[in-house]
C-alpha positions as CSV (number, residue, x, y, z in Angstrom):
1,X,97.0,98.1,92.9
2,X,95.4,95.5,95.2
3,X,98.7,95.2,97.1
4,X,98.6,99.0,97.6
5,X,95.1,98.9,98.9
6,X,95.9,96.0,101.2
7,X,99.0,97.9,102.5
8,X,96.9,100.9,103.2
9,X,94.3,98.7,105.0
10,X,97.0,97.2,107.2
11,X,98.3,100.6,108.1
12,X,94.8,101.6,109.1
13,X,95.7,101.4,112.7
14,X,97.5,104.7,112.3
15,X,94.4,106.3,110.7
16,X,91.3,107.7,112.2
17,X,87.9,106.0,111.4
18,X,87.1,108.4,108.6
19,X,90.5,108.0,107.0
20,X,90.1,104.2,107.0
21,X,86.9,104.6,104.9
22,X,89.1,106.0,102.1
23,X,91.0,102.7,101.7
24,X,87.8,100.7,102.0
25,X,86.1,102.7,99.3
26,X,89.1,102.3,97.1
27,X,89.0,98.6,97.7
28,X,85.3,98.5,96.8
29,X,86.0,100.6,93.6
30,X,88.7,98.1,92.6
31,X,86.4,95.2,93.3
32,X,84.0,96.9,90.8
33,X,86.8,97.1,88.2
34,X,87.7,100.8,88.6
35,X,91.3,101.9,89.1
36,X,91.9,104.3,92.0
37,X,95.3,106.0,91.8
38,X,97.3,106.1,95.0
39,X,97.3,109.9,94.8
40,X,93.5,109.9,95.1
41,X,93.5,107.6,98.1
42,X,96.1,109.7,99.8
43,X,94.2,112.9,99.1
44,X,91.1,111.4,100.6
45,X,93.1,110.3,103.7
46,X,94.6,113.8,104.0
47,X,91.2,115.5,103.7
48,X,90.0,113.4,106.7
49,X,93.0,114.2,108.9
50,X,93.0,116.0,112.2
51,X,90.1,118.3,112.9
52,X,88.6,118.0,109.4
53,X,86.8,114.8,110.4
54,X,86.7,115.1,114.2
55,X,82.9,115.6,114.4
56,X,82.3,112.7,112.0
57,X,84.4,110.0,113.6
58,X,81.6,108.3,115.6
59,X,79.5,108.1,112.4
60,X,82.5,106.8,110.4
61,X,83.1,104.1,113.1
62,X,79.5,103.1,113.1
63,X,78.8,103.1,109.3
64,X,82.3,102.8,107.7
65,X,82.7,99.0,107.3
66,X,83.2,97.6,103.9
67,X,79.8,95.9,104.1
68,X,78.2,99.2,105.0
69,X,79.9,100.8,102.0
70,X,78.7,98.0,99.7
71,X,75.2,98.3,101.0
72,X,75.0,102.1,100.5
73,X,77.1,102.6,97.3
74,X,76.9,101.2,93.8
75,X,79.9,100.6,91.7
76,X,79.0,103.6,89.6
77,X,78.6,105.8,92.7
78,X,82.0,105.0,94.0
79,X,83.6,105.7,90.6
80,X,81.9,109.1,90.5
81,X,83.0,109.8,94.0
82,X,86.7,109.3,93.2
83,X,86.3,111.2,89.9
84,X,84.8,114.2,91.7
85,X,86.4,114.1,95.1
86,X,90.0,114.3,93.9
87,X,91.1,115.3,90.4
88,X,92.9,112.6,88.6
89,X,96.7,113.3,88.7
90,X,97.4,110.8,85.9
91,X,99.2,108.3,88.2
């Protein structure tokens, strides 16, 4: 799973700043010992595509680093986020 998150992070150049947060949050969740299925990461990325996140991109750029995420979220918070944000597909 770490390889998958690393691959998504490397492909981040093709994603907008809000989409990049999806991979960073998944990385943080995995660092906390939680498993984040690829389908959930992709659903997060898809939800932040195009006009859906256009108004938020400056904020995502400013506050979307992994260190910002770690400062604002707990391990429990990020686990709940992925459990609520996207239904588990069983992958």
